[in-house]
C-alpha positions as CSV (number, residue, x, y, z in Angstrom):
1,X,-1.1,4.8,18.5
2,X,-1.7,5.9,14.9
3,X,-4.3,8.7,14.3
4,X,-6.4,9.8,11.4
5,X,-6.6,13.6,10.9
6,X,-9.8,14.5,9.1
7,X,-11.1,17.7,7.5
8,X,-14.2,18.5,5.3
9,X,-14.6,20.6,2.2
10,X,-15.8,23.2,1.4
11,X,-16.8,23.8,5.0
12,X,-13.7,23.0,7.0
13,X,-14.8,21.0,10.0
14,X,-12.1,18.9,11.6
15,X,-12.0,15.6,13.4
16,X,-9.2,13.3,14.8
17,X,-9.8,9.6,15.4
18,X,-7.5,6.6,16.1
19,X,-6.8,4.3,13.2
20,X,-8.6,1.3,14.6
21,X,-12.1,-0.2,14.5
22,X,-13.5,2.1,17.1
23,X,-12.0,5.1,15.4
24,X,-13.4,4.0,11.9
25,X,-16.9,3.7,13.3
26,X,-16.6,7.1,15.0
27,X,-15.4,8.6,11.7
28,X,-18.1,7.0,9.6
29,X,-20.8,8.1,11.9
30,X,-19.4,11.7,12.0
31,X,-19.2,11.8,8.2
32,X,-22.8,10.6,7.8
33,X,-24.0,13.3,10.2
34,X,-22.1,15.8,8.0
35,X,-23.8,14.5,4.9
36,X,-20.6,13.4,3.3
37,X,-20.5,10.5,0.9
38,X,-17.1,10.9,-0.8
39,X,-13.9,10.5,1.2
40,X,-10.3,11.2,0.1
41,X,-7.4,9.3,1.8
42,X,-3.7,9.7,1.1
43,X,-1.7,6.5,0.7
44,X,0.6,5.9,3.6
45,X,2.4,2.6,3.2
46,X,-0.6,0.3,3.9
47,X,-1.9,2.0,7.0
48,X,-4.9,3.2,5.0
49,X,-6.1,-0.2,3.8
50,X,-8.3,-1.2,6.7
51,X,-10.0,2.1,7.0
52,X,-10.7,2.2,3.3
53,X,-12.2,-1.3,3.5
54,X,-14.4,-0.2,6.4
55,X,-15.6,3.0,4.7
56,X,-16.5,1.0,1.5
57,X,-18.5,-1.4,3.7
58,X,-20.4,1.6,5.1
59,X,-21.2,2.8,1.6
60,X,-18.8,5.7,1.2
61,X,-17.1,6.5,-2.1
62,X,-13.4,6.5,-1.4
63,X,-10.7,8.3,-3.4
64,X,-7.1,7.0,-2.8
65,X,-4.6,9.8,-3.5
66,X,-0.9,9.3,-3.9
67,X,1.3,11.7,-1.9
68,X,2.7,13.2,-5.1
69,X,-0.8,14.0,-6.2
70,X,-1.5,15.9,-3.0
71,X,1.8,17.7,-3.2
72,X,1.1,18.7,-6.8
73,X,-2.3,20.0,-5.9
74,X,-0.9,21.9,-3.0
75,X,1.6,23.6,-5.3
76,X,-1.2,24.4,-7.8
77,X,-3.2,26.0,-5.0
78,X,-0.1,27.8,-3.7
79,X,-0.5,26.0,-0.4
80,X,2.0,24.0,1.6
81,X,0.6,21.9,4.4
82,X,2.5,22.7,7.7
83,X,0.8,20.2,9.9
84,X,-1.5,17.2,9.7
85,X,-4.8,19.2,10.0
86,X,-3.8,21.5,7.1
87,X,-2.7,18.4,5.2
88,X,-6.2,16.8,5.8
89,X,-7.9,20.0,4.5
90,X,-5.8,19.9,1.4
91,X,-6.6,16.2,0.8
92,X,-10.3,16.9,1.3
93,X,-10.3,19.6,-1.4
94,X,-8.1,17.5,-3.7
95,X,-10.6,14.6,-3.4
96,X,-13.6,16.9,-4.0
97,X,-12.1,18.1,-7.2
98,X,-10.8,14.7,-8.4
99,X,-12.8,12.4,-10.7
100,X,-10.8,9.3,-9.5
101,X,-12.2,6.7,-7.2
102,X,-10.9,3.7,-5.3
103,X,-12.3,0.2,-5.9
104,X,-13.2,-1.8,-2.8
105,X,-10.0,-3.5,-1.5
106,X,-9.5,-7.1,-2.6
107,X,-9.2,-9.1,0.6
108,X,-7.1,-11.7,-1.2
109,X,-4.5,-9.1,-2.1
110,X,-4.4,-7.7,1.4
111,X,-3.5,-11.2,2.7
112,X,-1.0,-11.8,-0.1
113,X,0.5,-8.3,0.6
114,X,1.4,-9.3,4.1
115,X,3.0,-12.5,2.8
116,X,5.0,-10.5,0.3
117,X,6.1,-8.2,3.1
118,X,7.4,-11.1,5.1
119,X,9.4,-12.2,2.0
120,X,10.8,-8.7,1.6
121,X,11.8,-8.7,5.2
122,X,13.7,-12.0,4.8
123,X,15.4,-10.4,1.8
124,X,16.4,-7.4,3.9
125,X,17.8,-9.7,6.5
126,X,19.9,-11.4,3.9
127,X,21.2,-8.0,2.6
128,X,22.0,-7.0,6.2
129,X,24.0,-10.2,6.8
130,X,25.9,-9.7,3.6
131,X,26.9,-6.2,4.7
132,X,27.9,-7.5,8.1
133,X,30.1,-10.1,6.5
134,X,32.3,-7.5,4.9
135,X,33.5,-6.4,8.4
136,X,35.0,-9.8,9.3
137,X,38.0,-11.9,8.3
138,X,37.8,-14.7,11.0
139,X,36.8,-17.9,9.2
140,X,34.6,-19.2,12.0
141,X,32.5,-16.0,12.0
142,X,32.3,-16.0,8.2
143,X,31.1,-19.5,8.2
144,X,28.5,-18.7,10.8
145,X,27.2,-15.8,8.8
146,X,27.3,-17.8,5.5
147,X,25.2,-20.5,7.2
148,X,22.6,-17.9,8.3
149,X,22.5,-16.5,4.8
150,X,22.0,-19.9,3.3
151,X,19.2,-20.7,5.7
152,X,17.4,-17.4,5.0
153,X,17.8,-17.9,1.2
154,X,16.2,-21.3,1.5
155,X,13.4,-19.9,3.5
156,X,12.9,-17.1,1.1
157,X,12.8,-19.4,-1.9
158,X,10.3,-21.7,-0.1
159,X,8.0,-18.8,0.8
160,X,8.1,-17.4,-2.7
161,X,7.1,-20.8,-4.1
162,X,4.2,-21.1,-1.6
163,X,3.0,-17.5,-2.3
164,X,3.1,-18.2,-6.1
165,X,1.1,-21.4,-5.6
166,X,-1.5,-19.5,-3.4
167,X,-1.9,-16.7,-6.0
168,X,-2.3,-19.3,-8.8
169,X,-5.3,-20.8,-7.0
170,X,-7.3,-17.8,-8.2
171,X,-7.9,-18.0,-12.0
172,X,-8.0,-14.2,-12.5
173,X,-4.8,-13.6,-10.6
174,X,-3.1,-16.5,-12.3
175,X,-3.9,-15.1,-15.8
176,X,-2.6,-11.7,-14.8
177,X,0.5,-13.2,-13.3
178,X,1.2,-15.2,-16.5
179,X,0.7,-12.1,-18.7
180,X,3.1,-10.0,-16.6
181,X,5.7,-12.7,-16.4
182,X,5.6,-13.1,-20.2
183,X,7.2,-9.7,-20.6
184,X,10.9,-9.8,-21.3
185,X,13.0,-9.0,-18.3
186,X,10.3,-9.6,-15.7
187,X,10.6,-12.7,-13.5
188,X,8.2,-14.3,-11.1
189,X,9.4,-12.2,-8.1
190,X,8.6,-8.9,-9.9
191,X,5.4,-10.3,-11.4
192,X,4.1,-11.3,-8.0
193,X,4.9,-7.9,-6.6
194,X,3.0,-6.2,-9.5
195,X,-0.1,-8.5,-9.2
196,X,-0.3,-8.1,-5.4
197,X,0.6,-4.4,-4.9
198,X,-0.9,-2.9,-8.0
199,X,-4.5,-4.0,-8.4
200,X,-5.1,-1.1,-10.7
201,X,-3.5,-3.2,-13.5
202,X,-6.2,-3.8,-16.1
203,X,-8.4,-1.0,-14.8
204,X,-6.5,2.2,-15.8
205,X,-4.5,3.2,-18.9
206,X,-0.8,2.8,-19.3
207,X,0.0,6.4,-18.5
208,X,-1.7,6.2,-15.1
209,X,0.0,2.8,-14.4
210,X,3.4,4.3,-15.3
211,X,2.9,7.2,-12.9
212,X,1.6,4.9,-10.2
213,X,4.7,2.6,-10.6
């Protein structure tokens, strides 16, 4: 089970809840009782998306912090988090002093993100098979591996085409996709990744986008 460690600032009250629907409700109720309206959450590979969406629905202002931001703030404060609770306290103070905020998650991008992850996993399987292939000389085994690689490549290509078509059904995402793909050296695979995983494009300046990338 994945847990959320929570701390408040400037009064350091602590809470720990599971990262699921029951835990989010418990967290939101607790925050409301504390009179807290602004919440900072550190990005953690997608595990934060659902709780952010729930907190937005409950009317909280959410600040999404990148791990490097939290680390830099910790160095500035001459503090190094030694456990999850200390890390939560650092995130709370960082969010309180930050002027950034997180837009409500786009449900379309959440779904597309899962689809993109599936494609990435297929690509990882292909890379794994190519590495495995280097260990063999038997023609029968090599042919079997090559057949599996070919099947996965076909599946990956088909899924990528379907994902692109699904994204293009939305005019705003299609315009963004075309704009990114028009840049020299960027193909549709990279363009899709940027559109889906970086919703900040078009909202923040180029220095912030470069740092985020």
